N, C-alpha and C positions, 0 to 999 in steps of 0.2 A: 503494499499500499505505499504511496507515495506520497499525495498532496492532501494534507488534512489541517485542519482549523479546530482547535479546542475553544470553546466559549465557555467563559466561567461565571459563575453567580456567587455573591458572597466569598469571594477566594477560592471556591473550588470548581474543578470540572462539572459543567452540567450539559454540554452539547457537545458534539463531535460532528463537524461538516467534512465530508468525503466527497470526491468526484463522482458522478450518477455511475458512471461504468463500475466502481469499485463496490458501491452500492448494489447494483445489479447483480454483481459476482457474488457477493453475500449472500443475497436472497437466494440464487440459484443453488449456493452449495447448501443452504439451510432446506430447500426444498427436496436436494437429492438423497436426504438421511432416509433410509429405508426402513420398513418395521423390523428387517433382520437385524439391523444396527442396533436399532433402540433394544431389541429384544436381546443381543449380545451385550450391550453394556449393562442393560439391568442385570444380566447372570453373572456379569463380572463384579458389580457390587456385591452379589451375596445377600441380597436382601430379599424378604419375603413380600409379595405382594398379594393382595386380597381380592377376592371377586366383588363386582361391582353391586351386588345385592347385599352383600355383607357391609359394605361401607353404607348404602344408602339405608340399611335398618338403623345403623349408629346414627345417621344424620338425622332422622326419623324420630329419633328420642329412644330408641331401645336400649335399655341396660348394655353398656359395652360386654360385661363379665358374662351375660348369660349368650348374648351373640358369639362371642369368641369362643365360649364353652360348646356351644351347639356346633360351631364350624370344626372345632378340635373332637367331632364324636365323642363328647364325656356327658354321663349324667350328672345332676346334682350331687347323687350320691357319691360317683366315683371323684369328683372335684373335691367333695368335702373331705373323703379319707385323704386324698393326695394331699391336702395342704393340714389336716389334722382338726379339722372341724366337723360341725354336725351338717346334713342335708338342710334342716331348717335354716341354719344359718346362712347358708350359700341362697337359700330361696328368699329370706328377710333382704339381703344384700341385692339381690336380683330386681326384687320389688321395689327397692328405696327405703324400706322400713329401717336398716340398719346401714351403716356407712362403711364400718369394716375399718380396722386398725391400719396403720402404715405398713406393720409387720405383716398383716394378713393380706394387704394388697400386693405387696413384695412377693409373698409366697403364689398369689394368683397369677402374679404377670410372669413369674418363672412356669409355674406348671402349664400356663396358656400359652406362652412362648411370644410374649408381646413386651413391648415395652410398658412400663410403669406407669408412664404421662399418658398410655393409649386406655388404661381403664379409666 
């Protein structure tokens, strides 16, 4: 890239002006990224991605612990046993009747294999 002009705002870079042909090249490169490339990049990051319906359930207000528990194929009783609690305790958390201690939430995040902040 040859001829660029940086415009500052309040002493910090805010905009860059580049020749139109360079802009076109950038757009073309961006559009050339294929699904295969995106998939390969996602795999390389070694992160888990969740199905859209799971994400929608959480966005629609369903309890994340319940959603992830069901996604992992666990019953309330199985999850309770894995974290050393009762089925009723899990039920109360999923219904919003109890919040769960930070220690319990950490155990849940470990068993459900999700980050703590996702619960």
